[in-house]
C-alpha positions as CSV (number, residue, x, y, z in Angstrom):
1,M,-106.6,-40.8,59.3
2,Y,-104.0,-38.0,59.4
3,F,-102.1,-39.9,61.7
4,K,-102.3,-43.0,59.9
5,L,-100.8,-41.2,57.0
6,L,-98.0,-39.6,59.0
7,Q,-96.9,-43.1,60.6
8,S,-98.1,-46.3,60.6
9,E,-96.6,-49.2,62.7
10,G,-94.0,-47.2,64.0
11,K,-92.5,-46.3,60.6
12,S,-93.3,-43.6,58.3
13,G,-96.6,-43.3,56.5
14,I,-97.0,-42.5,52.9
15,L,-97.9,-38.9,53.4
16,Y,-94.5,-38.2,55.7
17,S,-92.8,-40.0,53.3
18,A,-93.9,-38.5,49.9
19,L,-93.2,-35.2,51.6
20,S,-89.8,-35.8,52.9
21,L,-88.5,-37.6,49.4
22,M,-90.4,-34.1,48.1
23,A,-88.3,-31.9,50.6
24,Y,-84.9,-33.7,49.6
25,Y,-85.8,-33.3,46.0
26,G,-86.6,-29.1,46.9
27,F,-83.0,-29.0,48.5
28,R,-81.3,-30.7,46.1
29,V,-82.5,-28.8,42.7
30,D,-81.9,-25.4,45.0
31,E,-78.6,-26.1,45.0
32,L,-78.5,-26.3,41.3
33,L,-80.3,-23.2,40.2
34,A,-79.2,-19.4,40.3
35,E,-81.8,-18.4,42.9
36,P,-83.3,-21.0,44.7
37,F,-86.7,-21.8,43.9
38,Y,-88.1,-24.1,47.0
39,G,-86.0,-21.9,49.5
40,K,-87.2,-22.5,52.9
41,W,-90.9,-23.7,52.1
42,Y,-90.6,-27.2,53.2
43,E,-88.7,-25.9,56.7
44,E,-91.3,-23.6,57.2
45,E,-94.3,-25.4,56.3
46,F,-93.6,-28.8,57.4
47,G,-90.9,-28.5,59.7
48,I,-88.6,-30.7,57.4
49,D,-85.1,-29.6,57.6
50,P,-82.4,-30.2,54.6
51,P,-80.4,-33.2,55.1
52,A,-77.2,-32.9,57.4
53,Q,-75.8,-35.1,54.5
54,Q,-75.0,-33.5,51.2
55,L,-75.5,-35.5,48.4
56,S,-75.0,-33.0,45.8
57,F,-74.3,-33.2,41.8
58,L,-73.2,-29.2,42.1
59,P,-69.5,-30.1,43.0
60,Q,-69.5,-32.5,39.8
61,L,-71.2,-30.2,37.5
62,Q,-68.6,-27.3,38.4
63,K,-65.7,-29.7,38.1
64,V,-66.6,-30.4,34.5
65,A,-68.1,-27.1,33.5
66,K,-65.0,-26.3,31.3
67,K,-64.0,-29.8,30.5
68,P,-64.5,-31.1,26.7
69,L,-68.3,-32.6,25.8
70,E,-66.8,-36.2,26.5
71,E,-65.8,-35.5,29.8
72,R,-69.3,-33.4,30.6
73,L,-71.8,-36.0,29.4
74,P,-71.3,-38.4,31.7
75,V,-72.1,-36.2,34.5
76,C,-75.1,-34.6,32.4
77,M,-76.4,-38.1,32.1
78,E,-76.1,-38.9,35.5
79,L,-78.0,-35.6,36.6
80,M,-80.5,-36.4,34.1
81,A,-81.4,-40.0,35.0
82,T,-81.4,-38.8,38.8
83,H,-84.0,-36.4,37.8
84,R,-86.2,-38.8,35.7
85,A,-86.3,-41.6,38.7
86,F,-87.4,-38.6,41.0
87,E,-90.0,-37.9,38.5
88,R,-91.2,-41.4,37.9
89,T,-91.2,-42.0,41.8
90,F,-93.5,-38.8,42.2
91,E,-95.7,-40.5,40.0
92,R,-96.1,-43.7,41.6
93,I,-96.4,-42.1,45.1
94,H,-99.3,-40.2,43.4
95,G,-100.7,-43.4,42.3
96,A,-100.0,-45.3,45.8
97,I,-101.9,-42.4,47.5
98,T,-104.9,-42.6,45.1
99,V,-105.0,-46.4,45.8
100,W,-104.6,-45.7,49.7
101,M,-107.3,-43.3,49.9
102,Q,-109.9,-45.3,47.6
103,S,-109.4,-48.3,49.8
104,F,-107.7,-48.3,53.1
105,S,-108.9,-45.0,54.1
106,R,-112.5,-45.7,53.6
107,D,-112.3,-48.2,55.9
108,I,-111.2,-46.1,59.0
109,Q,-113.7,-45.4,61.7
110,F,-114.4,-42.3,63.3
111,T,-116.8,-42.2,66.0
112,N,-119.3,-39.5,65.6
113,V,-123.0,-39.1,66.4
114,R,-123.8,-36.5,64.5
115,A,-121.9,-37.7,60.9
116,S,-121.1,-40.8,59.1
117,W,-118.5,-43.1,61.3
118,W,-116.9,-43.7,58.0
119,P,-116.0,-40.2,56.8
120,C,-113.9,-41.4,53.8
121,Q,-116.4,-43.6,52.1
122,K,-118.6,-40.3,51.7
123,V,-115.8,-38.4,50.3
124,F,-113.7,-41.1,48.2
125,Y,-114.7,-43.6,45.6
126,K,-114.2,-46.9,45.8
127,I,-111.1,-48.1,43.7
128,A,-113.4,-49.9,41.5
129,D,-114.9,-46.8,40.4
130,L,-111.6,-45.2,39.3
131,D,-112.9,-44.3,36.3
132,K,-115.2,-41.6,38.1
133,G,-112.3,-40.1,39.9
134,M,-111.1,-40.1,43.5
135,C,-113.4,-37.6,45.4
136,K,-117.4,-37.5,45.3
137,H,-117.6,-34.1,45.5
138,S,-115.9,-31.4,44.1
139,D,-118.3,-28.3,45.9
140,W,-116.3,-27.3,48.9
141,V,-118.2,-24.4,49.9
142,T,-117.9,-21.8,52.3
143,G,-119.7,-22.1,55.7
144,S,-121.1,-24.5,58.0
145,G,-124.3,-26.8,57.5
146,Q,-124.1,-26.2,53.7
147,D,-122.0,-29.5,53.4
148,E,-121.0,-32.4,55.4
149,H,-117.8,-31.6,54.6
150,A,-118.1,-28.1,53.9
151,I,-114.8,-25.7,54.8
152,D,-113.6,-22.1,54.6
153,E,-111.5,-22.6,51.4
154,Q,-111.7,-18.9,50.3
155,H,-110.1,-17.8,53.3
156,A,-107.2,-20.8,53.6
157,C,-104.1,-18.3,52.5
158,K,-105.2,-15.7,55.2
159,Q,-105.3,-18.2,57.5
160,A,-102.1,-19.8,56.5
161,E,-100.7,-16.6,57.1
162,V,-101.7,-16.0,60.8
163,Y,-101.2,-19.1,61.8
164,K,-98.6,-19.8,64.3
165,G,-98.9,-23.9,65.3
166,S,-97.4,-27.0,64.2
167,L,-99.0,-28.6,61.1
168,W,-97.6,-31.8,63.1
169,P,-99.9,-32.0,65.4
170,E,-98.2,-34.4,67.9
171,T,-95.0,-32.4,68.4
172,S,-97.1,-29.5,70.1
173,G,-98.1,-32.0,72.7
174,S,-101.8,-32.2,71.3
175,H,-102.1,-35.7,69.9
176,K,-103.5,-38.4,72.1
177,K,-102.2,-41.9,71.7
178,E,-104.5,-44.4,69.9
């Protein structure tokens, strides 16, 4: 399922598109802050570099900083409208991922003789059951054998600190062509 979220039919998948948009927004926000908030997080964690083309509001804001209100207002309104557009887009992406996980992902087969061939059906509710939430289980427990989808969440941060591999397996040569 990971690769279907990352790319589909030779185009960026919903996950990679969402990450790229969030990274772009983060890089633009960092330009406007006194101290960067997002820093190199997107580069370090996801391998997403800052965009080469700099479309920044910072020069416009600096240009009108000492101008009268009637000259500053259009630039501030443009900045607020842009941030509102990002907010609305992020809300739509959240909805799109939820719908995808509760519909298309449930049809993905994973050949496995020890567990379900439709693992997403075991984890995610159908879209018709939206009122129940997205995940059937929220009991992600430590250890193996206790639950079909048990993972070691308690040590995730420690594991992330020592992990040096790529989060994008296809860049490390370990991805088999489907």
